[in-house]
C-alpha positions in Angstrom: 11.6 -16.6 3.5 14.2 -16.5 0.7 15.0 -14.3 -2.2 14.0 -15.4 -5.7 17.7 -15.8 -6.6 17.9 -18.7 -4.2 14.9 -20.6 -5.6 15.7 -23.7 -7.7 14.0 -24.3 -11.0 11.2 -26.5 -9.5 10.4 -23.8 -6.9 10.4 -21.0 -9.5 8.2 -23.0 -11.8 5.7 -23.8 -9.1 5.6 -20.1 -7.9 5.2 -18.7 -11.4 2.5 -21.1 -12.4 0.6 -20.5 -9.2 0.8 -16.7 -9.7 -0.2 -17.0 -13.4 -3.3 -19.1 -12.4 -4.2 -16.5 -9.8 -3.9 -13.7 -12.2 -6.2 -15.4 -14.7 -8.6 -16.3 -12.0 -8.6 -12.7 -10.6 -9.5 -11.4 -14.1 -12.3 -13.9 -14.5 -13.7 -13.1 -11.0 -13.7 -9.4 -11.9 -15.4 -9.9 -15.3 -12.3 -9.2 -17.3 -11.7 -11.2 -20.4 -8.5 -13.3 -20.2 -5.7 -10.9 -21.1 -2.3 -11.7 -22.4 0.2 -11.1 -19.7 3.9 -11.2 -18.8 4.4 -11.4 -15.0 7.9 -10.1 -14.0 9.3 -10.7 -10.5 12.7 -9.6 -9.1 14.5 -8.8 -6.0 17.6 -7.7 -7.9 16.6 -5.9 -11.1 19.4 -7.6 -12.9 17.9 -11.0 -12.1 14.3 -10.9 -13.2 12.1 -13.9 -13.6 9.0 -13.9 -15.8 6.2 -16.1 -17.0 3.6 -15.4 -19.7 0.7 -16.8 -21.5 1.9 -15.5 -24.9 4.9 -15.9 -27.1 8.3 -14.4 -26.5 8.0 -11.8 -29.3 4.8 -10.5 -27.9 6.4 -10.2 -24.4 9.4 -8.3 -25.9 7.1 -5.9 -27.8 5.0 -5.2 -24.8 8.0 -4.7 -22.5 9.7 -2.4 -25.0 6.6 -0.3 -25.4 6.1 -0.2 -21.6 9.7 0.8 -21.0 9.4 3.7 -23.4 6.3 5.0 -21.6 8.0 4.5 -18.2 11.1 6.4 -19.2 9.0 9.2 -20.7 6.7 9.2 -17.6 3.6 8.7 -19.9 0.4 7.2 -18.7 -2.7 6.4 -20.7 -5.8 8.3 -19.5 -8.5 5.9 -18.3 -11.9 6.3 -20.0 -14.7 6.6 -17.5 -17.7 4.6 -18.6 -21.1 5.0 -17.2 -22.8 1.8 -16.0 -26.5 1.2 -15.8 -26.3 2.0 -12.1 -24.9 5.5 -12.7 -27.0 6.4 -15.8 
């Protein structure tokens, strides 16, 4: 196995496209509507690779908002919803 830093463009493109497809498939299998996403991979935090299914400005906005929450150690509480099975 090699580090991401040593992958060439063809290898990175193949990897990222495969992971993006699996992410979308996983959402569909679990009944989740196709979300916008930015998938970030790195071995060295200074050399991140990403792919997304949205435009660059949307990725930047989402990452900025996420960074602020991570720095402040803030999480969004999850809303528990009752299903027909638990009603």
